[in-house]
A tleap script that builds the chain and sets N, CA, C and O, in Angstrom:
source leaprc.protein.ff14SB
mol = sequence {
  NARG VAL ARG ASN MET ALA ASN GLU VAL THR
  PRO LEU SER SER VAL ASN ALA ALA TYR THR
  LEU LEU ILE PHE TYR ASP ALA ASP CYS GLY
  HIE CYS LYS THR GLU LEU PRO LYS ILE ASP
  SER LEU TYR LYS ARG GLU LEU TYR LYS TYR
  GLY LEU GLN ILE PHE ALA VAL GLU THR THR
  ASN GLU VAL GLU LYS TRP LYS LYS LEU ILE
  GLU GLU LYS LYS LEU ASN PHE GLY TRP ILE
  HIE THR TYR ASP PRO THR ARG GLU THR ASN
  TYR LYS ALA PHE TYR ASP VAL TYR VAL ASN
  PRO THR ILE TYR LEU LEU ASP ASP LYS LYS
  THR ILE ILE GLY LYS LYS VAL ASN HIE SER
  ASN ILE LEU ASP VAL ILE LYS TYR TYR GLU
  LYS LYS LYS ALA ASP LYS LYS CLYS
}
set mol.1.N position { 0.830 -1.294 -0.315 }
set mol.1.CA position { 0.364 -0.413 -0.035 }
set mol.1.C position { 0.751 1.234 0.336 }
set mol.1.O position { 1.272 1.528 1.412 }
set mol.2.N position { 0.511 1.964 -0.417 }
set mol.2.CA position { 1.560 3.487 -1.013 }
set mol.2.C position { 0.534 4.386 -0.058 }
set mol.2.O position { -0.693 4.465 -0.122 }
set mol.3.N position { 1.545 5.089 0.925 }
set mol.3.CA position { 1.287 5.753 1.704 }
set mol.3.C position { 2.191 7.113 1.556 }
set mol.3.O position { 3.308 7.372 1.108 }
set mol.4.N position { 0.664 8.161 2.433 }
set mol.4.CA position { 1.353 9.703 1.920 }
set mol.4.C position { 2.381 10.149 2.664 }
set mol.4.O position { 3.080 9.235 3.101 }
set mol.5.N position { 2.709 11.212 2.953 }
set mol.5.CA position { 4.003 11.863 3.957 }
set mol.5.C position { 3.726 12.119 5.015 }
set mol.5.O position { 4.490 12.884 5.603 }
set mol.6.N position { 2.243 11.487 5.908 }
set mol.6.CA position { 2.008 11.909 6.858 }
set mol.6.C position { 2.256 10.218 7.491 }
set mol.6.O position { 2.231 10.121 8.718 }
set mol.7.N position { 2.463 9.061 6.761 }
set mol.7.CA position { 2.334 7.681 6.688 }
set mol.7.C position { 1.147 7.184 6.803 }
set mol.7.O position { 0.951 6.203 7.520 }
set mol.8.N position { 0.134 7.802 6.094 }
set mol.8.CA position { -0.897 7.235 6.467 }
set mol.8.C position { -1.082 6.538 4.259 }
set mol.8.O position { -0.525 6.834 3.202 }
set mol.9.N position { -2.124 5.622 4.677 }
set mol.9.CA position { -2.972 4.996 3.487 }
set mol.9.C position { -3.288 5.659 2.595 }
set mol.9.O position { -4.386 6.148 2.859 }
set mol.10.N position { -2.870 6.029 1.465 }
set mol.10.CA position { -3.155 6.493 0.245 }
set mol.10.C position { -3.698 5.907 -0.941 }
set mol.10.O position { -3.022 6.203 -1.926 }
set mol.11.N position { -4.773 5.111 -1.215 }
set mol.11.CA position { -4.685 4.050 -2.657 }
set mol.11.C position { -5.683 5.467 -3.224 }
set mol.11.O position { -6.551 6.245 -2.826 }
set mol.12.N position { -4.509 5.004 -4.921 }
set mol.12.CA position { -5.064 5.738 -5.881 }
set mol.12.C position { -6.280 6.088 -6.050 }
set mol.12.O position { -6.540 7.191 -6.532 }
set mol.13.N position { -7.545 4.939 -5.569 }
set mol.13.CA position { -8.847 4.408 -5.731 }
set mol.13.C position { -9.495 5.481 -4.904 }
set mol.13.O position { -10.721 5.580 -4.845 }
set mol.14.N position { -8.413 6.545 -4.058 }
set mol.14.CA position { -9.225 7.818 -3.096 }
set mol.14.C position { -9.257 8.859 -4.304 }
set mol.14.O position { -10.340 9.442 -4.360 }
set mol.15.N position { -8.694 9.092 -4.908 }
set mol.15.CA position { -8.401 10.079 -5.900 }
set mol.15.C position { -9.743 10.484 -6.678 }
set mol.15.O position { -10.003 9.634 -7.530 }
set mol.16.N position { -10.569 11.417 -6.640 }
set mol.16.CA position { -11.532 11.906 -6.736 }
set mol.16.C position { -11.004 13.146 -8.314 }
set mol.16.O position { -10.747 14.335 -8.127 }
set mol.17.N position { -10.969 12.616 -9.418 }
set mol.17.CA position { -10.610 14.412 -10.096 }
set mol.17.C position { -11.137 13.619 -11.801 }
set mol.17.O position { -11.075 12.420 -12.076 }
set mol.18.N position { -11.553 14.576 -12.564 }
set mol.18.CA position { -11.625 14.321 -13.940 }
set mol.18.C position { -10.268 13.332 -14.613 }
set mol.18.O position { -10.565 12.321 -15.250 }
set mol.19.N position { -9.156 13.619 -14.463 }
set mol.19.CA position { -8.014 13.160 -14.833 }
set mol.19.C position { -6.936 13.163 -13.434 }
set mol.19.O position { -6.789 14.053 -12.596 }
set mol.20.N position { -6.395 12.085 -13.518 }
set mol.20.CA position { -5.185 11.355 -12.846 }
set mol.20.C position { -4.145 11.419 -13.492 }
set mol.20.O position { -3.976 10.559 -14.357 }
set mol.21.N position { -3.112 12.453 -13.283 }
set mol.21.CA position { -1.632 12.048 -13.616 }
set mol.21.C position { -1.279 10.913 -12.895 }
set mol.21.O position { -1.962 10.911 -11.870 }
set mol.22.N position { -0.548 9.953 -12.935 }
set mol.22.CA position { 0.425 9.121 -11.878 }
set mol.22.C position { 1.231 8.651 -12.396 }
set mol.22.O position { 1.189 7.936 -13.397 }
set mol.23.N position { 2.488 9.137 -11.509 }
set mol.23.CA position { 3.716 9.465 -11.596 }
set mol.23.C position { 5.061 8.492 -11.038 }
set mol.23.O position { 5.247 8.934 -9.904 }
set mol.24.N position { 5.975 7.507 -11.250 }
set mol.24.CA position { 6.515 7.542 -10.868 }
set mol.24.C position { 8.026 7.555 -10.737 }
set mol.24.O position { 8.598 7.304 -11.798 }
set mol.25.N position { 8.666 7.743 -9.889 }
set mol.25.CA position { 9.584 8.876 -9.942 }
set mol.25.C position { 10.895 8.472 -9.057 }
set mol.25.O position { 10.557 7.709 -8.152 }
set mol.26.N position { 12.161 8.732 -9.055 }
set mol.26.CA position { 13.073 8.166 -8.001 }
set mol.26.C position { 13.109 9.765 -7.477 }
set mol.26.O position { 12.636 10.637 -8.207 }
set mol.27.N position { 13.606 10.049 -6.375 }
set mol.27.CA position { 13.787 11.475 -5.841 }
set mol.27.C position { 15.462 11.416 -6.208 }
set mol.27.O position { 15.647 12.553 -6.643 }
set mol.28.N position { 16.578 10.818 -6.259 }
set mol.28.CA position { 17.722 10.804 -7.126 }
set mol.28.C position { 18.021 11.062 -8.376 }
set mol.28.O position { 19.094 11.381 -8.887 }
set mol.29.N position { 16.437 10.811 -9.058 }
set mol.29.CA position { 17.183 10.881 -10.423 }
set mol.29.C position { 17.240 11.886 -11.402 }
set mol.29.O position { 16.019 11.965 -11.542 }
set mol.30.N position { 17.565 12.505 -11.990 }
set mol.30.CA position { 18.283 13.164 -12.803 }
set mol.30.C position { 16.923 13.484 -13.351 }
set mol.30.O position { 16.175 13.977 -12.507 }
set mol.31.N position { 16.403 13.326 -14.572 }
set mol.31.CA position { 15.533 13.093 -15.660 }
set mol.31.C position { 14.290 13.672 -14.847 }
set mol.31.O position { 13.624 14.661 -15.152 }
set mol.32.N position { 14.114 12.778 -13.665 }
set mol.32.CA position { 13.223 13.193 -12.815 }
set mol.32.C position { 12.920 15.220 -11.858 }
set mol.32.O position { 12.118 16.119 -11.606 }
set mol.33.N position { 14.583 14.640 -11.726 }
set mol.33.CA position { 14.516 16.384 -11.456 }
set mol.33.C position { 14.221 17.413 -12.321 }
set mol.33.O position { 14.097 18.577 -11.939 }
set mol.34.N position { 14.143 17.179 -13.066 }
set mol.34.CA position { 14.417 18.117 -14.261 }
set mol.34.C position { 12.617 18.150 -14.730 }
set mol.34.O position { 11.895 19.141 -14.841 }
set mol.35.N position { 12.285 16.754 -14.928 }
set mol.35.CA position { 10.504 16.374 -15.596 }
set mol.35.C position { 9.404 17.202 -14.509 }
set mol.35.O position { 8.594 18.029 -14.929 }
set mol.36.N position { 9.530 16.836 -13.097 }
set mol.36.CA position { 8.814 17.115 -12.415 }
set mol.36.C position { 8.343 18.464 -12.163 }
set mol.36.O position { 7.138 18.609 -11.962 }
set mol.37.N position { 9.248 19.652 -12.139 }
set mol.37.CA position { 8.899 20.946 -12.365 }
set mol.37.C position { 8.224 21.124 -13.171 }
set mol.37.O position { 7.161 21.666 -12.868 }
set mol.38.N position { 8.436 20.818 -14.427 }
set mol.38.CA position { 7.925 21.064 -15.654 }
set mol.38.C position { 6.538 20.868 -15.662 }
set mol.38.O position { 5.730 21.775 -15.860 }
set mol.39.N position { 6.183 19.419 -15.399 }
set mol.39.CA position { 4.421 18.930 -15.221 }
set mol.39.C position { 4.339 20.035 -13.614 }
set mol.39.O position { 3.134 20.055 -13.359 }
set mol.40.N position { 4.731 20.486 -13.037 }
set mol.40.CA position { 4.287 21.424 -11.827 }
set mol.40.C position { 3.435 22.366 -12.413 }
set mol.40.O position { 2.219 22.540 -12.347 }
set mol.41.N position { 4.630 23.115 -13.189 }
set mol.41.CA position { 4.132 24.430 -14.180 }
set mol.41.C position { 3.453 24.203 -14.637 }
set mol.41.O position { 2.462 24.835 -14.269 }
set mol.42.N position { 3.194 23.302 -15.686 }
set mol.42.CA position { 1.976 23.112 -16.820 }
set mol.42.C position { 1.078 22.648 -15.803 }
set mol.42.O position { -0.070 22.801 -16.218 }
set mol.43.N position { 1.096 22.084 -14.506 }
set mol.43.CA position { 0.021 21.494 -13.632 }
set mol.43.C position { -0.768 23.414 -13.769 }
set mol.43.O position { -1.777 23.686 -14.420 }
set mol.44.N position { 0.179 24.548 -12.855 }
set mol.44.CA position { -0.556 25.475 -12.451 }
set mol.44.C position { -0.642 26.166 -13.438 }
set mol.44.O position { -0.886 27.345 -13.185 }
set mol.45.N position { -0.532 25.889 -14.570 }
set mol.45.CA position { -0.706 26.920 -15.972 }
set mol.45.C position { -2.130 26.734 -16.685 }
set mol.45.O position { -2.963 27.569 -17.038 }
set mol.46.N position { -2.107 25.390 -16.766 }
set mol.46.CA position { -3.083 24.547 -17.565 }
set mol.46.C position { -3.596 23.467 -17.075 }
set mol.46.O position { -4.785 23.762 -17.189 }
set mol.47.N position { -3.588 22.607 -16.691 }
set mol.47.CA position { -3.759 21.032 -16.525 }
set mol.47.C position { -4.971 20.924 -15.008 }
set mol.47.O position { -5.635 19.941 -14.680 }
set mol.48.N position { -4.921 22.249 -14.351 }
set mol.48.CA position { -5.605 21.951 -12.865 }
set mol.48.C position { -6.879 22.555 -13.474 }
set mol.48.O position { -7.878 22.106 -12.913 }
set mol.49.N position { -7.206 23.616 -14.648 }
set mol.49.CA position { -8.174 23.676 -14.984 }
set mol.49.C position { -9.666 22.009 -15.992 }
set mol.49.O position { -10.838 21.865 -16.338 }
set mol.50.N position { -8.504 21.370 -15.948 }
set mol.50.CA position { -9.263 20.072 -16.623 }
set mol.50.C position { -9.989 19.205 -15.390 }
set mol.50.O position { -10.783 18.290 -15.608 }
set mol.51.N position { -9.554 19.678 -13.969 }
set mol.51.CA position { -9.856 18.637 -13.242 }
set mol.51.C position { -9.132 17.651 -12.520 }
set mol.51.O position { -9.334 16.815 -11.640 }
set mol.52.N position { -8.012 18.165 -13.388 }
set mol.52.CA position { -6.215 16.973 -13.005 }
set mol.52.C position { -5.710 16.841 -11.879 }
set mol.52.O position { -5.359 17.926 -11.414 }
set mol.53.N position { -5.452 15.690 -11.015 }
set mol.53.CA position { -5.046 15.338 -9.670 }
set mol.53.C position { -3.369 14.815 -10.252 }
set mol.53.O position { -3.130 14.208 -11.296 }
set mol.54.N position { -2.390 15.270 -9.218 }
set mol.54.CA position { -0.993 14.540 -9.238 }
set mol.54.C position { -1.159 13.443 -8.309 }
set mol.54.O position { -1.542 13.597 -7.149 }
set mol.55.N position { -0.784 12.038 -8.981 }
set mol.55.CA position { -0.525 11.558 -7.493 }
set mol.55.C position { 0.683 10.617 -8.127 }
set mol.55.O position { 0.749 9.816 -9.060 }
set mol.56.N position { 1.555 11.104 -7.189 }
set mol.56.CA position { 3.272 10.639 -7.268 }
set mol.56.C position { 3.288 9.903 -6.224 }
set mol.56.O position { 2.735 10.014 -5.130 }
set mol.57.N position { 4.381 8.688 -6.926 }
set mol.57.CA position { 4.981 7.397 -6.173 }
set mol.57.C position { 6.418 7.741 -6.469 }
set mol.57.O position { 7.026 8.145 -7.460 }
set mol.58.N position { 6.720 7.432 -5.249 }
set mol.58.CA position { 8.355 7.842 -4.843 }
set mol.58.C position { 8.878 6.408 -5.324 }
set mol.58.O position { 7.763 5.955 -5.580 }
set mol.59.N position { 9.539 5.612 -5.562 }
set mol.59.CA position { 9.956 4.257 -6.019 }
set mol.59.C position { 11.347 3.806 -5.232 }
set mol.59.O position { 11.890 2.705 -5.326 }
set mol.60.N position { 11.885 5.187 -4.252 }
set mol.60.CA position { 13.352 4.445 -3.900 }
set mol.60.C position { 13.098 4.299 -2.252 }
set mol.60.O position { 13.874 3.597 -1.604 }
set mol.61.N position { 12.281 4.801 -1.771 }
set mol.61.CA position { 11.638 5.014 -0.245 }
set mol.61.C position { 12.682 5.858 0.485 }
set mol.61.O position { 12.672 5.504 1.664 }
set mol.62.N position { 13.269 6.491 0.350 }
set mol.62.CA position { 14.501 7.309 0.740 }
set mol.62.C position { 13.869 8.604 1.360 }
set mol.62.O position { 14.139 9.690 0.847 }
set mol.63.N position { 13.335 8.555 2.055 }
set mol.63.CA position { 11.806 9.224 2.421 }
set mol.63.C position { 12.726 10.930 2.838 }
set mol.63.O position { 12.186 12.011 2.603 }
set mol.64.N position { 14.224 10.803 3.503 }
set mol.64.CA position { 14.459 12.144 3.297 }
set mol.64.C position { 15.045 12.823 2.626 }
set mol.64.O position { 15.288 13.972 2.998 }
set mol.65.N position { 15.581 12.236 1.106 }
set mol.65.CA position { 15.535 12.621 -0.011 }
set mol.65.C position { 14.228 13.253 -1.031 }
set mol.65.O position { 14.036 14.275 -1.689 }
set mol.66.N position { 13.483 11.984 -0.720 }
set mol.66.CA position { 12.076 12.501 -1.104 }
set mol.66.C position { 11.233 13.876 -0.728 }
set mol.66.O position { 10.641 14.704 -1.420 }
set mol.67.N position { 11.430 13.745 0.531 }
set mol.67.CA position { 10.406 15.240 1.072 }
set mol.67.C position { 11.713 16.199 0.601 }
set mol.67.O position { 11.508 17.038 -0.276 }
set mol.68.N position { 12.714 16.101 1.042 }
set mol.68.CA position { 13.452 17.545 0.080 }
set mol.68.C position { 13.565 17.816 -1.218 }
set mol.68.O position { 13.998 18.818 -1.786 }
set mol.69.N position { 13.231 17.044 -1.534 }
set mol.69.CA position { 13.031 17.129 -3.444 }
set mol.69.C position { 11.255 18.176 -3.773 }
set mol.69.O position { 10.898 19.186 -4.380 }
set mol.70.N position { 10.758 17.291 -3.069 }
set mol.70.CA position { 9.035 18.276 -3.024 }
set mol.70.C position { 9.709 19.604 -2.902 }
set mol.70.O position { 10.091 20.228 -3.892 }
set mol.71.N position { 9.877 20.108 -1.447 }
set mol.71.CA position { 10.185 21.416 -0.805 }
set mol.71.C position { 11.060 22.011 -1.321 }
set mol.71.O position { 11.141 23.213 -1.067 }
set mol.72.N position { 12.045 21.388 -2.245 }
set mol.72.CA position { 12.991 22.242 -3.250 }
set mol.72.C position { 12.723 22.787 -4.633 }
set mol.72.O position { 13.294 23.655 -5.293 }
set mol.73.N position { 11.712 22.036 -4.865 }
set mol.73.CA position { 10.882 22.037 -6.048 }
set mol.73.C position { 9.524 22.674 -6.198 }
set mol.73.O position { 8.965 23.019 -7.239 }
set mol.74.N position { 9.041 22.776 -4.759 }
set mol.74.CA position { 7.509 23.548 -4.496 }
set mol.74.C position { 6.286 22.402 -5.212 }
set mol.74.O position { 5.167 22.582 -5.693 }
set mol.75.N position { 6.914 21.509 -5.056 }
set mol.75.CA position { 6.032 20.357 -5.675 }
set mol.75.C position { 4.664 20.038 -4.609 }
set mol.75.O position { 4.602 18.990 -3.966 }
set mol.76.N position { 3.619 21.089 -4.540 }
set mol.76.CA position { 2.845 20.691 -3.722 }
set mol.76.C position { 1.184 21.408 -3.909 }
set mol.76.O position { 0.256 20.912 -3.271 }
set mol.77.N position { 1.030 22.201 -4.529 }
set mol.77.CA position { -0.218 21.831 -4.957 }
set mol.77.C position { -0.757 21.333 -6.423 }
set mol.77.O position { -0.477 21.659 -7.577 }
set mol.78.N position { -1.586 20.470 -5.886 }
set mol.78.CA position { -1.988 19.528 -6.849 }
set mol.78.C position { -1.557 18.091 -6.762 }
set mol.78.O position { -1.965 17.139 -7.428 }
set mol.79.N position { -0.498 18.126 -5.648 }
set mol.79.CA position { 0.265 16.632 -5.631 }
set mol.79.C position { -0.635 16.037 -4.623 }
set mol.79.O position { -1.353 16.561 -3.771 }
set mol.80.N position { -0.424 14.889 -4.918 }
set mol.80.CA position { -0.718 13.704 -3.649 }
set mol.80.C position { 0.554 13.248 -3.837 }
set mol.80.O position { 0.806 12.941 -5.003 }
set mol.81.N position { 1.860 13.044 -2.656 }
set mol.81.CA position { 2.295 12.561 -2.971 }
set mol.81.C position { 2.831 11.059 -1.844 }
set mol.81.O position { 2.782 11.234 -0.626 }
set mol.82.N position { 3.235 9.891 -2.317 }
set mol.82.CA position { 3.063 8.625 -2.202 }
set mol.82.C position { 4.400 7.936 -2.346 }
set mol.82.O position { 5.194 8.278 -3.222 }
set mol.83.N position { 4.695 6.782 -1.323 }
set mol.83.CA position { 5.623 6.041 -1.422 }
set mol.83.C position { 5.298 4.699 -0.993 }
set mol.83.O position { 4.560 4.603 -0.013 }
set mol.84.N position { 5.693 3.709 -1.518 }
set mol.84.CA position { 5.495 2.043 -0.926 }
set mol.84.C position { 6.737 1.674 -0.067 }
set mol.84.O position { 7.766 1.082 -0.393 }
set mol.85.N position { 6.392 2.130 0.977 }
set mol.85.CA position { 7.664 1.336 1.860 }
set mol.85.C position { 7.742 -0.042 2.357 }
set mol.85.O position { 8.616 -0.421 3.137 }
set mol.86.N position { 6.637 -0.917 1.802 }
set mol.86.CA position { 6.789 -2.527 2.062 }
set mol.86.C position { 6.580 -2.824 0.923 }
set mol.86.O position { 6.562 -4.045 1.078 }
set mol.87.N position { 6.348 -2.634 -0.449 }
set mol.87.CA position { 6.685 -3.113 -1.810 }
set mol.87.C position { 5.216 -3.738 -1.996 }
set mol.87.O position { 5.135 -4.234 -3.120 }
set mol.88.N position { 4.209 -3.854 -1.369 }
set mol.88.CA position { 2.998 -4.154 -1.522 }
set mol.88.C position { 2.541 -4.207 -3.119 }
set mol.88.O position { 2.450 -5.174 -3.875 }
set mol.89.N position { 2.311 -2.922 -3.321 }
set mol.89.CA position { 1.115 -2.605 -4.472 }
set mol.89.C position { 2.051 -3.588 -5.963 }
set mol.89.O position { 1.463 -3.894 -7.001 }
set mol.90.N position { 3.633 -3.934 -5.671 }
set mol.90.CA position { 3.237 -4.582 -7.051 }
set mol.90.C position { 3.630 -3.495 -8.290 }
set mol.90.O position { 4.221 -3.812 -9.322 }
set mol.91.N position { 3.193 -2.231 -7.961 }
set mol.91.CA position { 3.300 -1.150 -9.177 }
set mol.91.C position { 4.819 -1.488 -10.244 }
set mol.91.O position { 4.745 -0.919 -11.333 }
set mol.92.N position { 5.696 -2.053 -10.096 }
set mol.92.CA position { 6.818 -2.002 -11.103 }
set mol.92.C position { 5.702 -2.843 -12.451 }
set mol.92.O position { 5.568 -2.447 -13.608 }
set mol.93.N position { 4.909 -4.304 -11.683 }
set mol.93.CA position { 4.914 -4.640 -12.840 }
set mol.93.C position { 3.798 -4.609 -13.409 }
set mol.93.O position { 3.499 -4.998 -14.538 }
set mol.94.N position { 2.977 -3.995 -12.373 }
set mol.94.CA position { 1.800 -3.741 -12.851 }
set mol.94.C position { 1.452 -2.360 -13.917 }
set mol.94.O position { 0.608 -2.081 -14.768 }
set mol.95.N position { 2.510 -1.793 -13.368 }
set mol.95.CA position { 2.389 -0.186 -14.417 }
set mol.95.C position { 3.622 0.261 -14.984 }
set mol.95.O position { 3.997 1.411 -15.211 }
set mol.96.N position { 4.355 -1.153 -15.231 }
set mol.96.CA position { 5.934 -1.597 -16.248 }
set mol.96.C position { 6.628 -0.784 -15.993 }
set mol.96.O position { 7.019 -0.011 -16.867 }
set mol.97.N position { 7.037 -0.673 -14.646 }
set mol.97.CA position { 7.785 1.157 -14.492 }
set mol.97.C position { 9.024 -0.040 -14.196 }
set mol.97.O position { 8.840 -1.038 -13.499 }
set mol.98.N position { 10.532 0.365 -15.010 }
set mol.98.CA position { 11.300 0.083 -15.511 }
set mol.98.C position { 12.428 1.147 -15.671 }
set mol.98.O position { 13.639 1.026 -15.861 }
set mol.99.N position { 11.500 2.384 -15.509 }
set mol.99.CA position { 12.731 3.538 -15.632 }
set mol.99.C position { 11.756 5.169 -15.272 }
set mol.99.O position { 10.671 5.616 -15.644 }
set mol.100.N position { 12.829 5.635 -14.394 }
set mol.100.CA position { 11.739 6.619 -13.900 }
set mol.100.C position { 12.369 7.926 -14.503 }
set mol.100.O position { 13.578 8.103 -14.659 }
set mol.101.N position { 11.517 8.684 -14.773 }
set mol.101.CA position { 10.190 8.498 -14.445 }
set mol.101.C position { 9.397 7.865 -15.257 }
set mol.101.O position { 9.662 8.068 -16.442 }
set mol.102.N position { 8.608 7.241 -15.072 }
set mol.102.CA position { 6.957 6.872 -15.573 }
set mol.102.C position { 6.051 7.205 -15.327 }
set mol.102.O position { 5.541 7.138 -14.208 }
set mol.103.N position { 5.287 7.954 -16.921 }
set mol.103.CA position { 3.690 8.644 -16.021 }
set mol.103.C position { 3.400 7.757 -17.252 }
set mol.103.O position { 3.998 7.218 -18.184 }
set mol.104.N position { 1.680 7.956 -16.553 }
set mol.104.CA position { 0.098 7.763 -17.292 }
set mol.104.C position { -0.677 8.783 -16.573 }
set mol.104.O position { -0.641 9.299 -15.456 }
set mol.105.N position { -1.401 8.880 -17.653 }
set mol.105.CA position { -2.669 9.519 -17.598 }
set mol.105.C position { -3.752 9.221 -17.315 }
set mol.105.O position { -4.371 8.845 -18.311 }
set mol.106.N position { -4.564 9.189 -16.029 }
set mol.106.CA position { -5.956 8.032 -16.302 }
set mol.106.C position { -7.121 8.904 -16.250 }
set mol.106.O position { -7.065 9.960 -15.620 }
set mol.107.N position { -8.011 8.596 -16.773 }
set mol.107.CA position { -9.405 9.261 -16.999 }
set mol.107.C position { -9.947 9.045 -15.098 }
set mol.107.O position { -9.443 8.568 -14.081 }
set mol.108.N position { -11.077 9.642 -15.435 }
set mol.108.CA position { -12.025 9.999 -13.975 }
set mol.108.C position { -12.428 8.175 -13.506 }
set mol.108.O position { -13.073 8.082 -12.462 }
set mol.109.N position { -12.246 7.477 -13.876 }
set mol.109.CA position { -12.704 5.763 -14.131 }
set mol.109.C position { -11.157 5.278 -13.686 }
set mol.109.O position { -10.981 4.077 -13.481 }
set mol.110.N position { -10.160 6.113 -13.555 }
set mol.110.CA position { -8.769 5.446 -13.511 }
set mol.110.C position { -7.968 4.386 -14.783 }
set mol.110.O position { -6.950 3.697 -14.852 }
set mol.111.N position { -8.934 4.694 -15.531 }
set mol.111.CA position { -8.248 3.806 -17.077 }
set mol.111.C position { -7.151 4.699 -17.079 }
set mol.111.O position { -6.941 5.724 -16.430 }
set mol.112.N position { -6.406 4.024 -18.056 }
set mol.112.CA position { -5.077 4.616 -18.427 }
set mol.112.C position { -5.610 5.192 -20.308 }
set mol.112.O position { -6.055 4.408 -21.146 }
set mol.113.N position { -5.471 6.138 -20.453 }
set mol.113.CA position { -6.287 6.985 -21.254 }
set mol.113.C position { -4.715 7.290 -22.195 }
set mol.113.O position { -4.835 7.403 -23.414 }
set mol.114.N position { -3.012 7.434 -21.450 }
set mol.114.CA position { -2.017 7.950 -22.098 }
set mol.114.C position { -0.959 7.193 -21.292 }
set mol.114.O position { -0.708 7.293 -20.091 }
set mol.115.N position { -0.528 6.597 -22.004 }
set mol.115.CA position { 1.201 5.869 -21.486 }
set mol.115.C position { 2.187 6.536 -21.832 }
set mol.115.O position { 2.631 7.126 -22.817 }
set mol.116.N position { 2.466 6.278 -20.647 }
set mol.116.CA position { 3.939 6.746 -20.644 }
set mol.116.C position { 4.067 8.334 -21.306 }
set mol.116.O position { 4.609 8.587 -22.382 }
set mol.117.N position { 3.608 9.053 -20.643 }
set mol.117.CA position { 3.405 10.740 -21.473 }
set mol.117.C position { 4.357 11.249 -20.714 }
set mol.117.O position { 4.933 10.716 -19.766 }
set mol.118.N position { 4.573 12.825 -21.390 }
set mol.118.CA position { 5.812 13.616 -20.180 }
set mol.118.C position { 5.110 14.973 -20.370 }
set mol.118.O position { 4.132 15.123 -21.103 }
set mol.119.N position { 5.558 15.724 -19.814 }
set mol.119.CA position { 5.313 17.318 -20.216 }
set mol.119.C position { 5.066 18.219 -21.356 }
set mol.119.O position { 4.476 19.295 -21.445 }
set mol.120.N position { 5.786 17.351 -22.340 }
set mol.120.CA position { 5.228 18.365 -23.470 }
set mol.120.C position { 4.192 17.311 -24.225 }
set mol.120.O position { 4.181 17.355 -25.456 }
set mol.121.N position { 3.504 16.566 -23.695 }
set mol.121.CA position { 2.214 16.435 -24.447 }
set mol.121.C position { 1.161 15.419 -23.228 }
set mol.121.O position { 0.649 14.337 -23.514 }
set mol.122.N position { 1.108 15.752 -22.594 }
set mol.122.CA position { -0.206 15.565 -21.541 }
set mol.122.C position { -1.291 16.400 -21.434 }
set mol.122.O position { -2.149 16.126 -20.596 }
set mol.123.N position { -1.406 17.361 -22.126 }
set mol.123.CA position { -2.319 18.411 -22.612 }
set mol.123.C position { -2.801 18.120 -23.515 }
set mol.123.O position { -4.020 18.046 -23.360 }
set mol.124.N position { -2.344 17.798 -24.865 }
set mol.124.CA position { -2.289 17.513 -25.817 }
set mol.124.C position { -3.369 15.788 -25.591 }
set mol.124.O position { -4.528 15.663 -25.987 }
set mol.125.N position { -2.825 15.062 -25.114 }
set mol.125.CA position { -3.650 14.156 -24.531 }
set mol.125.C position { -4.956 14.412 -23.899 }
set mol.125.O position { -5.874 13.706 -24.315 }
set mol.126.N position { -5.204 15.176 -23.084 }
set mol.126.CA position { -6.312 15.571 -22.420 }
set mol.126.C position { -7.393 16.233 -23.621 }
set mol.126.O position { -8.530 15.768 -23.706 }
set mol.127.N position { -7.043 17.097 -24.327 }
set mol.127.CA position { -7.584 17.706 -25.515 }
set mol.127.C position { -8.372 16.802 -26.403 }
set mol.127.O position { -9.534 16.799 -26.811 }
set mol.128.N position { -7.171 15.921 -26.579 }
set mol.128.CA position { -8.140 14.899 -27.305 }
set mol.128.C position { -8.848 14.140 -26.925 }
set mol.128.O position { -9.894 13.869 -27.515 }
set mol.129.N position { -8.507 13.639 -25.936 }
set mol.129.CA position { -9.823 13.040 -24.798 }
set mol.129.C position { -10.728 13.948 -24.666 }
set mol.129.O position { -11.672 13.328 -25.156 }
set mol.130.N position { -11.176 15.006 -24.356 }
set mol.130.CA position { -12.019 15.608 -23.993 }
set mol.130.C position { -13.263 15.942 -25.330 }
set mol.130.O position { -14.486 16.076 -25.387 }
set mol.131.N position { -11.595 15.981 -26.701 }
set mol.131.CA position { -12.598 16.174 -27.760 }
set mol.131.C position { -13.652 14.910 -27.904 }
set mol.131.O position { -14.869 15.068 -27.999 }
set mol.132.N position { -12.929 13.520 -27.905 }
set mol.132.CA position { -13.342 12.510 -28.468 }
set mol.132.C position { -15.217 12.258 -26.746 }
set mol.132.O position { -16.185 11.534 -26.981 }
set mol.133.N position { -15.101 12.853 -25.754 }
set mol.133.CA position { -16.188 12.850 -25.272 }
set mol.133.C position { -17.191 13.822 -25.524 }
set mol.133.O position { -18.402 13.622 -25.423 }
set mol.134.N position { -16.592 14.978 -25.887 }
set mol.134.CA position { -17.830 15.991 -26.502 }
set mol.134.C position { -18.302 15.619 -27.894 }
set mol.134.O position { -19.368 16.107 -28.269 }
set mol.135.N position { -17.476 14.623 -28.892 }
set mol.135.CA position { -17.944 13.862 -30.191 }
set mol.135.C position { -18.957 13.157 -29.652 }
set mol.135.O position { -20.011 13.256 -30.280 }
set mol.136.N position { -18.981 12.417 -28.606 }
set mol.136.CA position { -20.063 11.038 -28.129 }
set mol.136.C position { -21.812 11.597 -28.300 }
set mol.136.O position { -22.881 11.201 -28.766 }
set mol.137.N position { -21.049 13.116 -27.363 }
set mol.137.CA position { -22.423 13.644 -26.878 }
set mol.137.C position { -23.143 13.756 -27.974 }
set mol.137.O position { -24.366 13.697 -27.854 }
set mol.138.N position { -22.645 13.914 -29.082 }
set mol.138.CA position { -23.601 15.027 -30.203 }
set mol.138.C position { -23.497 14.403 -30.558 }
set mol.138.O position { -23.938 14.261 -31.698 }
savepdb mol mol.pdb
quit
């Protein structure tokens, strides 16, 4: 089970949002340290308008480095930060997490609608999905 920064169990299913950006990352990963702030900036500029919530899972369980990264990069608004201290979730196999960061875009039912996305294409996937939903209503 993943836990939040207060060490409380925080399941992905508890996220009530139109979209969920599911991010698996390593607090020591150089690419993660550049990608996460870009996602945060995009979130603050555009993504929040679509009812998106960010659910981030730190993969190494190095709690002090994890908390330091969140504080240094100011990754607070719109983020749910978690980690899997006992490795109960089997997220690596379930979500094919073999590189960091691994990012998925989920709809309101937690169905994957974007696989291995990044800051440069998340918004495009949402807009495409929104257009498909609007076309179905017509």
